[in-house]
Residue, then its C-alpha position, 0 to 999 in steps of 0.5 A: m705573750l708571744a712566748i705563751a702563744l708559741c708554747n700553747s700552739i706547740s703544745g696543741l700540735a704535740g697533743g698537750i693541753p694548751a693553757t696558762a695557770a695564771l688565771a687559776r692562781t689569780a682566782l685562788n688569790i682572790k678567793s683566799g682574800a689576798t689583795s697585795r702584790a706580795a701574794g703573787i710573789v709568794n705564789g710564784v716562789m712557791i710554784i718554783i720551789l714545788s716544781t723543782v723539788l717535786f718535779n720527778a714525783f709528778k711523772y709517776l702521777p697517773l693521768p686520771v689523777v691529774a684530770a681529777i685534780l683539775v676537775n676538782v679545782a674547776v668545780r671549786m672555782v665556780e661561783w654557784p650563787e652567780v650561776r643560779l642567778l644567771 
């Protein structure tokens, strides 16, 4: 927790977006029906593989594309029936 807090603080000071993807990955696993610890392990391994293999390709993505991806993910994570109920 201390490491995440320090990284988020430094990211914010450097003009980055402080965040953690653990909540999004957990929500994705729940929506996909994954309920075991193996789902989290597979998720983590895939992130490691994708980030090491595709890391150099990420630097060529324009920032608006990254923003569009994040907005799309955020909208899809909303449970619209619950919003209507509120």
